[in-house]
C-alpha positions in Angstrom: -3.3 6.3 -22.8 -5.1 2.9 -22.5 -3.6 2.6 -19.0 -4.8 6.0 -18.0 -8.2 5.5 -19.3 -8.6 2.0 -17.6 -7.2 3.7 -14.3 -9.9 6.4 -14.7 -12.8 4.0 -15.4 -11.7 2.0 -12.3 -11.5 5.1 -10.1 -15.0 6.0 -11.2 -16.4 2.4 -10.5 -14.5 2.5 -7.1 -16.2 5.7 -6.0 -19.6 4.3 -6.8 -19.0 1.2 -4.7 -17.7 3.3 -1.9 -20.5 5.7 -1.9 -22.6 3.7 0.7 -19.7 3.6 3.2 -18.6 7.3 2.7 -22.4 8.4 3.3 -22.9 6.5 6.5 -19.6 7.0 8.4 -17.8 10.2 9.0 -14.7 8.3 9.9 -14.7 6.9 6.4 -14.9 10.5 5.0 -12.0 11.4 7.3 -9.8 8.6 5.9 -10.8 9.4 2.4 -10.2 13.1 2.7 -6.7 12.5 4.0 -5.7 10.1 1.3 -6.9 12.5 -1.5 -5.1 15.5 0.1 -2.0 13.4 0.4 -2.0 12.8 -3.4 -1.6 16.4 -4.4 2.1 16.9 -3.2 3.4 13.8 -5.0 1.8 14.8 -8.2 4.7 17.2 -8.5 7.2 14.2 -9.3 7.2 10.9 -11.2 5.0 8.1 -10.2 6.5 5.7 -7.6 5.1 3.4 -4.9 7.7 4.8 -2.5 5.7 8.1 -2.5 2.4 6.4 -1.3 3.2 6.3 2.5 0.8 9.0 3.6 -1.8 8.0 0.9 -1.5 4.5 2.3 -2.4 5.5 5.8 -5.8 7.1 4.6 -6.3 4.0 2.3 -5.6 1.5 5.0 -8.4 2.8 7.2 -10.8 3.3 4.4 -10.2 -0.2 2.9 -10.6 -1.8 6.4 -14.0 -0.1 7.0 -15.1 -1.1 3.7 -14.2 -4.9 4.1 -16.1 -4.7 7.6 -19.1 -3.1 5.9 -19.3 -5.7 3.3 -18.8 -8.8 5.3 -20.4 -7.8 8.7 -24.2 -8.4 9.3 -25.3 -4.8 10.0 -28.9 -3.6 10.5 -30.3 -2.2 7.2 -27.6 -3.5 5.0 -28.7 -4.0 1.4 -30.1 -7.5 0.8 -30.4 -7.6 -3.1 -27.9 -9.9 -4.6 -27.5 -7.6 -7.6 -26.1 -4.7 -5.3 -24.1 -7.2 -3.3 -22.0 -8.3 -6.0 -19.8 -5.2 -6.9 -18.9 -4.7 -3.1 -18.1 -8.5 -2.7 -15.8 -8.4 -5.8 -13.9 -5.2 -4.7 -13.7 -6.4 -1.2 -12.2 -9.8 -2.3 -9.7 -8.0 -4.6 -8.7 -5.8 -1.5 -8.2 -9.1 0.7 -6.2 -10.8 -2.2 -3.8 -7.9 -2.8 -3.3 -6.5 0.8 -3.8 -9.6 3.1 -2.3 -12.3 0.8 -0.1 -11.0 -2.0 1.3 -7.9 -0.2 2.9 -9.9 3.0 4.5 -12.2 0.4 6.1 -9.7 -1.8 7.2 -7.3 1.4 10.4 -9.0 1.9 11.5 -9.0 -1.6 10.6 -5.4 -2.1 12.1 -4.3 1.2 15.5 -6.0 0.2 15.5 -4.2 -3.1 14.3 -0.8 -2.8 14.5 -0.6 -6.7 16.3 -3.5 -8.3 19.0 -6.1 -7.1 22.4 -4.6 -6.2 24.1 -6.9 -9.0 22.1 -4.9 -11.5 22.1 -1.5 -9.9 26.0 -1.6 -10.0 25.7 -2.2 -13.9 23.4 0.8 -14.2 25.4 3.4 -12.2 28.9 4.4 -11.9 29.3 3.7 -8.3 33.1 3.6 -8.1 34.8 7.0 -8.0 37.4 8.2 -10.4 40.8 9.5 -9.7 41.5 13.1 -8.7 42.2 14.5 -12.2 38.3 14.3 -12.9 37.9 17.4 -10.8 39.3 19.3 -13.8 37.4 17.4 -16.4 34.0 17.0 -17.8 32.9 13.4 -17.5 31.0 12.3 -20.6 29.3 9.0 -20.5 28.1 8.1 -23.9 25.7 5.0 -23.6 24.5 4.2 -20.1 21.7 1.6 -19.8 19.3 4.3 -18.3 20.4 7.9 -18.4 18.1 8.9 -15.4 19.6 6.5 -13.1 23.0 7.7 -13.8 22.0 10.9 -11.9 22.4 8.9 -8.7 26.2 8.5 -9.3 27.2 12.0 -8.2 25.1 11.6 -4.9 27.3 8.4 -4.2 30.5 10.0 -5.0 29.5 12.9 -2.6 28.7 10.6 0.1 31.8 8.6 -0.1 34.0 11.8 -0.5 35.1 10.8 -4.0 36.2 13.3 -6.7 33.5 15.0 -8.6 33.9 16.0 -12.1 33.3 19.6 -13.3 30.4 18.7 -15.1 28.5 15.3 -16.0 27.3 14.7 -19.7 25.1 11.9 -20.5 24.5 11.4 -24.2 21.7 8.7 -24.5 20.3 5.7 -22.8 21.1 2.2 -24.6 19.0 -0.3 -22.6 18.8 -3.4 -25.0 19.4 -1.0 -27.9 22.7 -0.4 -29.9 23.8 3.2 -30.4 25.4 4.4 -33.6 27.9 7.1 -33.2 29.4 9.3 -36.1 32.0 11.9 -35.9 31.6 14.6 -38.7 34.3 17.0 -37.3 36.8 17.5 -34.4 34.1 18.8 -31.9 31.1 16.8 -32.8 29.6 13.5 -32.1 26.2 12.6 -34.0 24.5 10.0 -31.8 21.6 7.8 -33.3 20.2 5.1 -30.7 18.5 2.3 -32.5 15.0 3.3 -31.2 15.8 7.0 -30.8 15.9 9.3 -27.8 13.2 9.4 -25.0 11.8 6.0 -25.8 12.4 4.5 -22.4 9.9 5.3 -19.5 12.4 7.2 -17.3 13.8 9.2 -20.1 10.3 10.7 -20.6 11.0 12.5 -17.3 13.6 14.8 -19.2 11.1 16.2 -21.7 7.4 16.6 -21.8 5.6 15.1 -24.8 3.5 18.1 -24.9 6.5 20.2 -25.7 8.3 18.2 -28.5 11.5 19.2 -30.2 11.7 20.5 -33.8 14.7 20.0 -36.2 17.4 22.5 -35.6 16.5 23.1 -31.7 19.5 23.6 -29.6 20.2 23.0 -25.9 23.0 25.1 -24.7 25.1 23.7 -21.8 28.5 24.8 -20.4 31.1 23.4 -22.9 28.5 21.5 -25.0 25.6 22.2 -27.3 23.0 19.6 -28.3 21.4 20.0 -31.8 18.3 18.2 -32.9 19.1 16.6 -36.3 15.9 14.7 -36.9 12.5 14.4 -35.6 9.6 11.8 -36.5 6.1 12.6 -37.2 5.0 11.4 -33.6 7.6 13.6 -32.0 10.5 11.1 -31.1 14.0 12.2 -31.9 16.1 9.7 -33.8 19.2 11.6 -34.0 21.0 14.4 -32.2 24.4 16.2 -32.5 26.6 17.0 -29.5 28.9 19.9 -30.1 31.7 20.4 -27.7 33.6 23.7 -27.2 36.8 21.8 -27.5 38.2 18.9 -29.7 37.0 15.5 -28.5 40.6 14.4 -27.7 41.1 17.4 -25.4 42.3 16.3 -21.9 39.5 18.3 -20.3 37.0 15.6 -21.4 37.0 12.1 -19.7 35.2 9.6 -21.9 33.4 6.4 -20.6 31.1 3.8 -22.3 28.9 0.9 -21.0 30.2 -2.3 -22.1 29.6 -5.8 -20.9 27.8 -4.7 -17.7 30.6 -2.1 -16.9 31.9 1.3 -17.5 35.0 1.5 -19.5 37.0 4.0 -21.1 35.9 5.3 -24.7 37.8 6.6 -27.5 35.9 8.8 -29.9 36.2 7.6 -33.5 38.2 9.4 -36.0 36.8 12.3 -38.1 34.4 10.9 -40.8 34.3 7.4 -39.0 31.3 5.8 -37.3 31.2 3.1 -34.5 28.2 1.2 -33.1 28.1 0.5 -29.4 26.2 -2.5 -28.1 23.2 -1.9 -26.1 23.4 -2.3 -22.2 22.3 -5.7 -21.2 21.8 -6.3 -17.4 21.9 -10.0 -17.6 25.3 -10.2 -19.5 28.1 -11.4 -17.2 
């Protein structure tokens, strides 16, 4: 909330400083209108700088006009030092970010659209599986970031690799160990060290305004997720994954993330528990 409040305050101050420019020039109002209208469609998904292309076109024209207004000597320009300070500060920030920092960062950002490949290969299952997976549900117990695993099926499809019947991802494990307990033949009880939905990208799966309650169930084909525990602030420390068949059934293919790679996983015996290490992208 602190970040959102800070952003709101900054936007209000930004509008106040830009009012003279918007009042004087129709072209500035044109750029601002296009920029604002371009924001609406991208509000339907999660925030990312890659969504700001059309917003940036309007912002580019508006920032250029603002910098010119601040530093050019135009007739009737405000002379009072007090009223000149905020525009000068904002214009200097724009110059620092867009004319100095941005060109330096561009090659790095363009080369790594998200993260370096050596790390992305550890986050996603990029290599396809054998043909038998077509008749199996692929269960990945503890990928570092569950959300990024959703890119794996797209890679398999693009490379004409076999696709599993279903993909089941139990929890994220970035830098946090995961405790797994097996109470019966068909069930795994999963307890991440910091709970479910604590990572930023995991929050995309569930709105905090619609928290889980103990006993809630999510029904999927061949698997049911049952919420076993909920904290006072709405986080889920523990959930049970109940499969329609025994965990050893050949219709299930199990993988875990270990030492930077995805390897085979064997569910523990009934009544036993195991602790899987957290995903560490820096481990060789």
